[in-house]
C-alpha positions in Angstrom: 10.5 -7.9 -54.5 9.0 -8.1 -51.0 6.4 -10.8 -50.6 3.1 -9.6 -48.9 1.4 -11.7 -46.2 -1.4 -12.3 -48.7 0.9 -13.7 -51.3 2.8 -15.7 -48.7 -0.3 -17.4 -47.5 -1.5 -18.0 -51.1 1.8 -19.8 -51.9 1.6 -22.1 -48.8 1.0 -25.8 -49.3 -2.3 -27.2 -48.1 -0.9 -28.9 -45.1 1.1 -25.8 -44.2 -2.1 -23.7 -44.3 -3.9 -26.3 -42.2 -1.3 -26.2 -39.4 -0.9 -22.4 -39.6 -4.7 -22.0 -39.3 -4.8 -24.1 -36.2 -1.9 -22.1 -34.7 -3.5 -18.8 -35.7 -6.8 -19.8 -34.0 -4.8 -20.6 -30.8 -3.1 -17.2 -31.0 -6.5 -15.4 -31.5 -8.0 -17.4 -28.6 -5.1 -16.2 -26.4 -5.8 -12.6 -27.2 -9.5 -13.0 -26.5 -8.7 -14.6 -23.2 -6.3 -11.7 -22.3 -9.1 -9.2 -23.1 -11.6 -11.2 -21.0 -9.2 -11.3 -18.1 -9.4 -7.5 -18.0 -13.2 -7.7 -18.0 -13.7 -9.7 -14.8 -13.2 -6.6 -12.7 -10.4 -7.9 -10.5 -8.6 -5.5 -8.1 -5.2 -4.1 -8.7 -2.7 -6.3 -7.0 0.0 -4.9 -4.7 2.7 -4.1 -7.2 0.2 -2.5 -9.6 -1.3 -0.4 -6.9 2.2 0.5 -5.6 3.2 1.7 -9.0 -0.2 3.6 -9.3 0.6 5.4 -6.0 3.2 7.7 -7.7 1.7 7.5 -11.2 -1.8 8.6 -10.2 -0.9 11.3 -7.8 1.6 13.1 -10.1 0.6 15.3 -13.0 2.1 14.9 -16.4 4.9 17.4 -15.9 6.0 16.0 -12.6 5.7 12.3 -13.4 9.4 11.7 -13.4 10.7 14.6 -11.4 11.7 12.2 -8.7 12.0 8.4 -8.3 8.9 6.3 -7.9 7.8 5.5 -4.4 7.0 2.2 -2.8 10.1 0.4 -4.2 8.8 0.7 -7.8 10.6 1.1 -11.1 9.3 1.7 -14.6 10.9 3.1 -17.8 10.3 6.8 -18.5 8.9 6.4 -21.9 6.5 3.7 -20.7 5.3 6.0 -17.9 4.5 8.8 -20.3 2.7 6.5 -22.8 0.5 5.3 -19.9 0.0 8.8 -18.6 -1.2 10.1 -22.0 -3.5 7.0 -22.3 -5.1 7.7 -18.9 -5.5 11.4 -19.6 -7.4 10.4 -22.8 -9.5 7.6 -21.3 -9.5 8.0 -17.6 -7.6 6.5 -14.7 -9.4 3.2 -13.8 -8.0 -0.3 -13.2 -9.4 -1.4 -16.6 -7.8 1.5 -18.5 -4.5 1.1 -16.8 -4.2 -2.5 -18.1 -5.4 -1.9 -21.7 -1.9 -0.8 -23.0 -0.4 -4.1 -21.8 -3.0 -6.0 -23.9 -2.0 -3.8 -26.9 1.7 -4.6 -26.2 0.9 -8.3 -25.9 -0.8 -8.2 -29.3 2.1 -6.2 -30.7 4.5 -8.8 -29.3 2.8 -11.6 -31.2 2.8 -9.6 -34.4 6.5 -8.9 -34.1 7.2 -12.6 -33.4 5.3 -13.5 -36.6 7.4 -11.0 -38.5 10.6 -12.4 -37.1 9.6 -16.0 -37.9 9.0 -14.9 -41.5 11.7 -12.4 -42.2 14.5 -12.7 -39.6 14.6 -16.4 -38.8 12.4 -17.8 -41.6 10.7 -21.0 -40.5 8.2 -23.3 -42.2 5.5 -22.8 -39.6 5.9 -19.2 -38.4 2.5 -19.1 -36.6 3.5 -22.1 -34.5 6.1 -20.2 -32.5 3.7 -17.3 -32.1 1.0 -19.6 -30.8 3.4 -21.2 -28.4 4.4 -17.9 -26.8 0.8 -16.6 -26.9 -0.4 -19.6 -24.9 2.3 -19.5 -22.2 0.6 -19.0 -18.9 3.1 -16.4 -17.7 2.7 -14.3 -20.8 -1.1 -14.4 -20.5 -0.9 -13.6 -16.8 1.1 -10.4 -17.4 -0.5 -9.5 -20.7 -3.1 -7.4 -18.8 -1.4 -5.8 -15.7 -0.4 -2.3 -15.0 3.3 -3.0 -15.2 5.9 -2.6 -18.0 6.7 -6.3 -18.3 4.9 -7.2 -21.5 6.1 -3.9 -23.1 9.6 -5.1 -22.5 8.8 -8.1 -24.7 7.6 -5.8 -27.5 10.6 -3.4 -27.3 13.3 -6.1 -27.2 11.7 -7.9 -30.2 11.7 -4.6 -32.0 15.4 -4.3 -31.3 16.0 -7.8 -32.9 14.1 -6.6 -36.0 16.1 -3.3 -36.2 19.4 -5.1 -35.8 18.4 -7.6 -38.6 17.6 -4.6 -40.9 21.0 -3.2 -40.0 22.8 -6.5 -40.8 21.0 -6.6 -44.2 22.1 -3.1 -45.0 18.6 -1.6 -44.8 19.6 0.6 -41.8 22.9 2.3 -41.4 24.9 2.0 -38.1 24.1 5.6 -36.8 20.4 5.2 -37.3 20.5 1.8 -35.7 22.3 3.3 -32.7 19.9 6.2 -32.5 16.9 3.8 -32.6 18.4 1.7 -29.8 19.1 4.9 -27.8 15.5 5.9 -28.1 14.1 2.5 -27.2 16.2 2.3 -24.1 13.9 4.9 -22.5 11.0 2.6 -23.0 12.5 -0.6 -21.7 15.3 -1.3 -19.3 16.1 -4.9 -20.7 16.7 -3.2 -24.1 20.3 -2.7 -23.0 20.8 -6.4 -22.6 19.4 -7.3 -26.0 21.1 -4.5 -27.9 24.3 -5.2 -26.0 24.1 -8.9 -26.8 23.5 -8.3 -30.5 26.1 -5.6 -30.9 28.7 -7.5 -28.7 28.4 -10.8 -30.6 28.5 -8.9 -33.9 31.7 -7.1 -32.8 33.2 -10.5 -31.7 32.5 -12.0 -35.1 34.1 -8.9 -36.8 37.2 -9.4 -34.7 37.5 -13.1 -35.4 37.0 -12.4 -39.1 39.3 -9.4 -39.0 36.5 -7.4 -40.6 37.5 -4.0 -39.2 35.0 -2.1 -41.3 32.2 -4.0 -39.6 33.9 -3.5 -36.2 33.9 0.2 -36.9 30.1 0.1 -37.6 29.5 -1.8 -34.3 31.3 1.0 -32.5 29.2 3.6 -34.3 26.0 1.9 -33.0 27.4 2.0 -29.5 28.0 5.7 -29.4 24.4 7.1 -29.3 23.3 4.1 -27.3 26.1 4.7 -24.7 25.3 8.4 -24.5 21.6 7.6 -24.1 22.4 5.1 -21.3 24.5 7.7 -19.4 21.8 10.4 -19.7 19.1 7.8 -18.7 21.1 6.7 -15.7 21.6 10.1 -14.3 18.1 11.3 -15.1 16.2 8.3 -14.0 17.9 5.0 -13.0 19.8 6.5 -10.1 16.5 7.7 -8.6 15.3 4.2 -8.0 14.5 3.6 -4.4 17.5 2.1 -2.6 15.1 -0.2 -0.8 14.8 -2.2 -4.0 18.4 -3.6 -3.6 17.6 -4.7 -0.1 14.3 -6.3 -1.1 15.9 -8.3 -3.9 19.2 -9.1 -2.3 18.7 -12.9 -2.4 17.6 -12.9 -6.0 20.8 -12.5 -7.9 23.1 -15.0 -9.6 26.4 -15.8 -7.9 29.8 -16.9 -9.3 29.5 -20.8 -9.1 32.6 -21.2 -6.9 30.8 -23.0 -4.0 28.1 -25.5 -3.5 25.8 -22.9 -2.0 26.3 -20.6 -5.0 25.6 -23.4 -7.4 22.4 -24.3 -5.5 21.2 -20.7 -5.5 22.0 -20.3 -9.3 20.1 -23.5 -10.0 17.2 -22.3 -7.9 17.0 -19.0 -9.7 17.2 -20.7 -13.1 14.5 -23.2 -12.1 12.4 -20.2 -11.0 12.6 -18.8 -14.5 12.2 -22.0 -16.5 9.5 -23.5 -14.3 7.2 -21.1 -16.2 7.3 -23.6 -19.1 5.8 -26.1 -16.6 6.0 -29.6 -18.1 8.3 -28.4 -20.9 10.9 -27.0 -18.4 13.6 -29.6 -18.9 13.0 -30.1 -22.7 13.3 -26.3 -23.1 16.6 -26.2 -21.1 18.0 -29.1 -23.2 17.0 -27.5 -26.5 18.5 -24.2 -25.4 21.8 -26.0 -24.7 21.6 -27.8 -28.1 20.6 -24.6 -29.8 23.7 -22.8 -28.5 26.0 -25.5 -29.8 24.3 -25.5 -33.2 24.5 -21.7 -33.4 28.2 -21.9 -32.6 28.9 -24.5 -35.2 26.8 -22.8 -37.9 28.0 -19.4 -36.8 24.4 -18.0 -36.4 25.3 -14.5 -35.3 21.8 -13.3 -34.5 20.9 -16.4 -32.4 24.2 -16.1 -30.5 23.4 -12.4 -30.0 20.2 -13.4 -28.2 22.3 -15.8 -26.0 24.6 -12.8 -25.4 21.6 -10.9 -24.2 20.8 -13.6 -21.6 24.5 -13.6 -20.5 24.4 -9.8 -20.0 21.2 -10.1 -17.9 22.8 -12.8 -15.7 25.9 -10.5 -15.3 23.7 -7.6 -14.4 22.0 -9.8 -11.8 25.3 -10.9 -10.4 26.5 -7.3 -9.7 23.1 -6.4 -8.1 21.5 -4.4 -10.9 18.8 -6.8 -12.2 17.2 -9.2 -9.7 16.0 -12.6 -10.9 12.2 -12.6 -11.0 9.9 -14.3 -13.5 8.0 -11.1 -14.2 11.0 -8.8 -14.5 12.6 -11.3 -16.8 9.4 -11.7 -18.9 11.3 -10.5 -22.0 13.3 -13.7 -22.2 10.3 -15.9 -23.0 9.5 -14.6 -26.5 13.3 -14.7 -27.2 13.6 -18.3 -25.9 10.7 -19.1 -28.2 12.5 -17.6 -31.2 15.5 -19.8 -30.5 13.5 -23.0 -29.9 11.4 -22.8 -33.1 14.4 -21.6 -35.2 16.2 -24.7 -34.0 13.2 -27.1 -34.4 12.7 -25.8 -37.9 15.8 -27.8 -38.9 13.9 -31.1 -38.4 11.2 -30.2 -40.9 12.0 -31.8 -44.3 11.7 -29.5 -47.3 11.6 -32.2 -50.0 8.5 -32.2 -52.3 7.6 -35.8 -51.3 7.8 -35.1 -47.6 4.4 -33.3 -47.2 3.0 -36.0 -44.9 6.1 -35.8 -42.6 5.8 -32.0 -42.5 2.1 -32.4 -41.6 2.9 -34.9 -38.8 5.6 -32.5 -37.4 3.1 -29.6 -37.6 0.5 -31.6 -35.7 3.2 -32.4 -33.0 3.9 -28.6 -32.8 0.2 -27.9 -32.4 -0.1 -30.6 -29.7 2.8 -29.1 -27.7 1.3 -25.7 -27.9 -2.1 -26.9 -26.6 -0.4 -28.6 -23.7 0.8 -25.2 -22.5 -2.5 -24.7 -20.8 -2.5 -20.9 -20.4 -5.6 -20.4 -22.5 -7.6 -23.1 -20.7 -6.4 -21.9 -17.2 -7.2 -18.3 -17.7 -10.5 -19.0 -19.5 -11.9 -19.6 -16.0 -12.6 -16.2 -14.4 -11.9 -17.6 -11.0 -8.2 -18.1 -12.0 -7.8 -14.5 -13.1 -8.2 -13.0 -9.6 -5.0 -12.5 -7.5 -5.4 -14.3 -4.1 -4.8 -12.0 -1.2 -5.2 -8.8 -3.1 -8.9 -8.5 -4.0 -9.4 -5.3 -1.9 -11.7 -3.8 -4.6 -14.3 -6.5 -3.8 -13.6 -6.1 -0.1 -14.3 -2.4 -0.1 -17.5 -2.9 -2.2 -18.8 -5.3 0.4 -17.7 -2.9 3.2 -19.5 0.1 1.9 -22.8 -1.9 1.9 -22.4 -2.7 5.6 -21.0 0.5 7.1 -22.9 2.4 9.8 -22.0 6.0 10.7 -20.3 5.0 14.0 -18.1 2.3 12.3 -14.4 2.9 11.8 -12.2 1.2 9.2 -8.6 0.1 9.8 -6.6 -0.9 6.8 -3.6 -3.2 7.3 -0.3 -1.9 6.0 0.1 -4.5 3.3 -3.1 -3.3 1.6 -2.2 0.4 1.8 -1.6 1.2 -1.9 -4.6 -0.9 -3.1 -7.0 0.7 -0.6 -5.6 4.2 -1.5 -6.2 3.7 -5.2 -9.8 2.7 -4.7 -10.5 5.3 -2.1 -9.1 8.2 -4.2 -6.0 8.5 -2.0 -8.0 9.7 1.0 -6.3 8.2 3.9 -8.5 9.5 6.7 -12.1 9.0 5.4 -14.0 6.5 3.3 -14.6 9.0 0.4 -18.3 8.3 -0.2 -19.5 7.5 3.4 -17.3 9.7 5.6 -16.3 6.9 8.0 -13.1 7.4 9.9 -10.1 5.5 8.4 -6.6 4.6 9.7 -4.1 3.1 7.4 -1.4 1.1 9.1 2.3 1.8 8.5 3.6 -1.5 9.9 2.6 -5.0 10.8 0.7 -5.7 14.0 3.0 -8.2 15.6 5.3 -8.7 18.7 8.2 -6.2 18.9 6.3 -3.4 17.1 4.6 -0.4 18.9 1.0 -0.9 17.9 -0.6 1.3 20.6 -2.0 3.9 18.2 -3.4 1.2 15.9 -5.3 -0.6 18.6 -6.6 2.6 20.2 -8.1 3.4 16.8 -9.6 0.0 16.3 -11.2 -0.2 19.8 -11.9 3.5 20.1 -15.6 3.5 19.1 -16.3 -0.1 19.9 -16.8 -1.1 16.3 -14.3 -1.3 13.5 -13.9 -3.1 10.2 -10.4 -4.4 9.4 -9.3 -4.6 5.8 -6.7 -7.4 5.4 -5.0 -9.3 2.7 -2.3 -11.8 1.7 -0.4 -12.0 5.1 -3.5 -11.9 7.4 -2.9 -15.4 8.8 0.9 -15.1 9.3 1.9 -14.9 13.0 4.9 -12.8 12.2 2.7 -10.1 10.6 -0.6 -10.0 12.4 -0.4 -12.4 15.3 -0.7 -9.5 17.8 -3.9 -8.3 16.2 -5.9 -11.4 17.0 -4.5 -12.0 20.5 -5.2 -8.4 21.5 -8.6 -7.8 20.0 -10.1 -11.1 21.2 -9.5 -9.9 24.7 -11.4 -6.7 24.0 -14.3 -8.0 22.0 -15.4 -10.3 19.2 -13.6 -10.6 15.9 -15.7 -11.9 13.0 -14.7 -12.6 9.5 -17.6 -11.0 7.5 -16.2 -11.4 3.9 -13.5 -13.6 2.4 -13.1 -14.1 -1.3 -9.8 -15.0 -3.0 -8.0 -15.1 0.4 -8.7 -11.5 1.0 -10.6 -11.3 4.3 -12.6 -8.5 5.9 -13.0 -8.7 9.7 -15.4 -6.9 12.0 -14.4 -6.0 15.6 -17.1 -5.4 18.1 -16.1 -4.5 21.7 -17.6 -6.2 24.7 -20.5 -4.3 26.2 -19.4 -2.5 29.4 
């Protein structure tokens, strides 16, 4: 008979309820903070706006007819979920981010289920609260990108595979489920591959050919789906992406330089645990050895998923970036708290020790700092990309004769908030020019400077690279010879300049 959550909580000991309540409140606080982060009214940052460039300008039936522009990638299923959502509720920056919040909540719910049913632990809510309060998960829990949905889908894959192992789902249905989920999350192939591969390896070692046959059956629909998905969608990904991320891939550790890069990339991923980075790395190493000794197939399957992601990176198909690898953080949390559960005594006379361990868990979770950090609205804004506020200030200052020049690095953000009108400010009619390149030495900027100086007054919308010589050094040196250049707005490192030509 299946135990309901109500019965499960009812049967908990007093100290267990106490610790679980603390962790539950931490998790709820994290969700509230995520919602509040979407209420501060921050601008889309560059990657969100670059994804919105194709998403917002294509109708439902042409959404995936060609690859996404501006070096962007997103799963087909995710794109259509978001498109339906915006057709129902409108296309605003607030609405675009709401599905990520829902996926974030769903991720926490699935983690709780896994800690109760798949990897049963004494304090299931502790692992949930730990993940919920991680700064990186909170940061991407409310952005218009598919990162947090990857967490949800890959955890769902773990649950489905567990049901298959327990005989509650047959191999064909499991394979079909994976085949469908692949269209909603690219990292699904790593998690499904890791679980299936390790399961097949166990079957070979145990000479369990019936189980091996079942593993192959799972692979058939998943493999067919991957081939179709590749030719329909993955091959349409902008080739510029490989060039952009060429330095962000693991290398075979056959040289000192390769080892240095591999460590740098690993540090990039695990630094997101901040002060817990090295303890987490150590526990993961220990957890792998324990899983090998105790033959924990599912845990080893998750390690297999990590190995496949590293392999895909090495061959240039999955660059190492903290947000693109966001799906690993809930999975790492599963391993950590499944391992740490072994230190919790189960004897009846060990209630005080269990309470002390639970309090240590709660303390570790509170040190994460994500909830405290993002509770401050000032930390929610993305420095260098607050073009929304920049444009709001600009509209209050514009005179009919003023022009507006938008630097190239703010192009997609400006376009989103200006209704993709690239020649006029949509509500004032002022002339606009959007740059296609930096304004620096070695680049033909003649047309750009003719536009800026043409009427004698021009606002210049700038962003994250405004003070880099290699990007906009020529802008300042040129315009200061022609007139005055004044910074009239600068919040969150997103400056607005005003050029006024010398009087003739």
